N, C-alpha and C positions, 0 to 999 in steps of 0.2 A: 544712594549715599550711605557710607558706612556709619553705623550707630555707635560704634565703640568710642567712648569719650576720649581715650588716649590715642586713637588711631591717627588723627590729624596732627596732634602734637608730635608724634613720632615722624609723621610725613614731613612736617616743617623742619624738624631736626635733620632729617635725611637731605632735605633741600639745602640747608645751610652748610652741611658737611660735604656737599657735592656728590652725594650718592643717589639722588632721586633719578628715576628713569623718566623718559619722555611721557609715558602714560601717567606716571605719578605726578609730574608737573601739571599735566592737563587736568587731572583730578583735583589737585590742589587749587588750581585757578578757578574751577567751577565751584569749589567749596567756599573760597574767599568771596566770590561774587554773590553767593546765595544769602549772605547775612552780614551787615556791617559789624556785628560783634566778632565775626570770624576775622575780619581785617584788624580789629583792635587787638585780638589775641596774637595775630601774626606780628604786629608792630611791637608788642611787648616782648614776645619771644626773641625777636630780632635784636632788640636793645640788650636783652640779657645775654644773648649769644655773643654779641660784639664785646660786651664787658668781660665775659669769661675769656674770650680769645685774647683780649688785651692783657688780662692778668697773666695768662699763660705765656704770652710773649715776654713780658717783663720778668716773670719768675724764672724763665729759662736762661736769662742773661745774668750770670754771676761773675762780674769782672774780677773781683778780688780773688775768688777761688781760682779762676783761670790764670791769674797773674802769679799766685803762689805756686801753682803746679808748674808753671813755666820756669820760675826761679829754681824750683827743686831740680828740674832737669838740667839747668845751667850749672848748678853746684855739683851735680854728679859728673859733669864733663871735666871740670877742673882746667889746669893749664897755666900758662904764663900770665903775667899781669896784663899783657896786651890782649890776650884772648877774651877776657870778660868784656872789654870795651867793644870789640867787634861783635861779640854775641849779644851785647845789650842793644846794639842798633838793630840786629836781626830780630831780637825779641820784640822790640817796639813795633817793627814792621809786621811781624807775624800776628801780634796782638791786634794791631790795627786792621790787618787783612781779615782776621777772624771776625772782628767786630763788624766790619763792613759787609762781610759775607752774610752774617746773621741779619744785619739790617736790611740787606737786599731781599733776603728770603721773607722777612716780615713784611716789607713793602709789597712784594709780589703777592703774598697771601692776601693782604688787605685789598689790593687792587682786584684780584680775582673775586673776592667776596663782594666788593662794590659793583663789579661788572655783572655778577650773577643777580644781585639785587635789582640793578637797573633793568636787566633783561626781563625779569619776572614782572617788575612794575610796568614796563613798556607793554608787554603782552597782555597783562591784566587790564591796562587802560584801554587797549584796543578791543578786548573782549567786552568791556563795559559799554561800548558804543553800539547802538542799534541804528542801522542805516536803512531807510525805506525810500525806494525810488519808483516813481510813476513813469514807466518807459513810454509806451505808445498810447496809453489811455489813462483817464482819470481813475484814481483809486481812493478809497476811504480807509483810514487807519485809526485804530483806537490806541491811545497812549496808556502807560501804566496807571495814571491817575483817573482814567475814565474819560478824559478829554478826547474829542473826535476831530481828526484832521482830514479834510478833503484835499487831495493833492492833484494839481493840474498836471496833465501829461507833460513829461520832460522835466518835472520838478523833483526835489529830493529834500528829505528831512533827516536829521541825525540827532540822537539824544542818548543819555545814559540809560542803561537797561533798568536801573532803579533810581528814581529821582532822590536827591539828597534831602536832608532835613530842613533846609532853608529855602530852596528855590527849585522850580521846575523849568528847566531850560531846554529849548529846542533850537537847533540850527536849521535855517531854511535857505535853499537855493531854488529860485523860481517863484511859483505862485501857489498859495494855499489858503483855504478857508478854515478858520479855527473856531470850534465850539468848546470853550474851556470850562471844565468842571470847577465850580467855585470852591476855593479853599483860602480863607483869609490869612492863614498862617504860612502859606507857601505861595508867593507870587509866581505867576507864569510868565516866562520871558521868551520871546521869539528873537533870535539873534541872526544878523546877516552882516558879516564883516564887523564894522564898528557900530552899526545901527542896532538899536534895541526897541522892542515893543513890550511894555510891561503891563500885565493885567492881573486881576484876582479871579475873575470869572465872567466871561462875556463871549460875544460872537463878532468876528471881524475877518476881513480879507487882507492879505499881504501879498504884494507883487514886488519882488526884489529886482526884476529885470523888465521894465516897461519898454515900449517901443522907442521912447525918447531918452532912454538911459537913466531914468530916475527910479526911485523906490517909492511905492505908494501903499498907504494903509487906509482902508475904509472901514469905519465902524458901523456895525449893524445894530448892536444892542450893548448895554453896559457902558463901560468907560475904559479907555486905555491911555497910557502915557508913552509918548514917543521921544526918544533922545539918542544921543551918541554916547558910547561907553566912556569916553574921556571927559565928557561934560554933562553929566546927568542932571546938574542943576538947571540946565537950559532945556528942560523937558517941555513938550507940548502936549496938552491933554485934549482928547477928542470926546465929543458927545455923539450919540447916534445920528447918522446922516452926514457926518463930517468926514473929510478926507485930509490926510497929511501927505505932502510930497517932500521927499528927502533928496537933496542934492548931495550925494555922498562925498564927492571930491571936495566940495566947498564947506561941508559940514553945516549945511543950512536946512532948516525945516520950515515949511509954510503950511498954513491950515486954511481950509475953505469948505463951503458946503459941497457935498458930492453931487456933481451935475451929471454923472454918468449912470443912467438907469441899468446899463448892461455890465456893471462891474463884476457881477456874479454869474453872467450868462454862461461862462465856461463850465460852471457847475450845474446850473439849473436848466440850461438850454432854452431859457425864456429871453426873447429878444424884442426890444422896443425901439423903433426908429421914428422920430418925429421931425420931419424935414431935415434929415441929416444928409450931408454930402456923401456921394458914392464912395469917395476916398475913405471917409470915416467908417462907413458901413463895412467896407472890405477889410479894413484894419481890425474891426471887431470880429468879423467872420473868421479871419485867419487865426486870431487868438482862441476863439471858441472851438473851431474844428481842426486846428493844427494842419491846415492845408494852404499852400501858397495860392493866392488869387491876385492876378495882375490885370492892369488895363493896357491895351495896346496903344491907346491914344490918351495922353495926359489930360486932354481937354474934357474927357468923360468924368474926371474926378469931381467936377462941380455939379454933376447931376444930383438931384435931390430925391430922397427916398422917405416915404412915410408908410410904415407897415409894422406889424407885430407878428411874432412867431412863438410857438410854444412846443418845444420838444421835436421840432421838425429836422430833417436831415439837411445837410448842406445843399444837396441837389435840389430839394424842394424849395429852399430859400432862394437859391439862384434862379430857379424857374420863375418865381414870382417877380423877382427884380427884372429878369429878362423880358417878361411880358409887359410889365409896367412901363419900362423905359424903352422898349423896342430895341433891345440889344441882342448880341450874339454871344453864346457861351460855348467855348470849346475846350477840350482836354488836350494838353500838350505835355505828355509824360506825367510827372507828378504835379504839374502846375495847371491851374485853370485860368484861361485867358478870356477876358471880356472885351468885346469890340463893338463898334457901331457908330452912329452919328452923334456929334456933340449935342448936348442938351441946351446950349446957349441960343 
């Protein structure tokens, strides 16, 4: 980054005048992102530039001077009494055309300036957004404030490259576990559509796309507030061990004790099943291991499973279930099929 104090002032001026190259625009964008004070300087210079240009426009239009010059030309022409009348009409038309021509030029210049400003703003806004995606496996990502986000496979977060002075906001698609660095001056907000989860510093799991189409928030420690953007006054507070279920379309939030011991199994690979139906077990396994597991006979869904696993592979888990319930496990393409006799 150039250390010359006037370098970026000159670069901004070149941008406003339309002389900046593509490389200079890119350099200007990086400089603006680096420090909020740079954006403030850019804003002030833009206001000054617009004011100067406005004064230039008005100072360039001297209607009285143009009119006197035109009258002088008419007087030099002379002619009969009828001639001035005809020329007077042309005079007004020419004056009007000249004025309209200048007006159009002014409008065009102003439009170009606005378009250029919008272009820079739009591109800078895009550059400010950091997008992190967990494609085929879980990943752990550290945010600018030191908060740690564990992203479930297939999930995505996006956030400003530098949090602003009032809030730390992260957009989430999918499922993630947040370990938020405490900062009482800057609330941390997880956003998904119109839903919001607001905290100061805590640990919690958010799933924006559960199997039944709801959004779930489970609190591990600390305290969170769950609400919808348009009605923050109707917030629901959670204590450790509680879960909020959001019906997004109906804008409804319900709170209850978290009865699912496996809500973090996708992250920890620790699974606990206590007399769970096979249907519930397979639903959990599909979420944890991101592999389709189906039953060839719906009657098998009522089989019951009591077992625990810690860091084991999907194959190992299925082997235990197979031997416990006397079932058959086969691979059919990317899908695992379970068959056997009904447990009824």
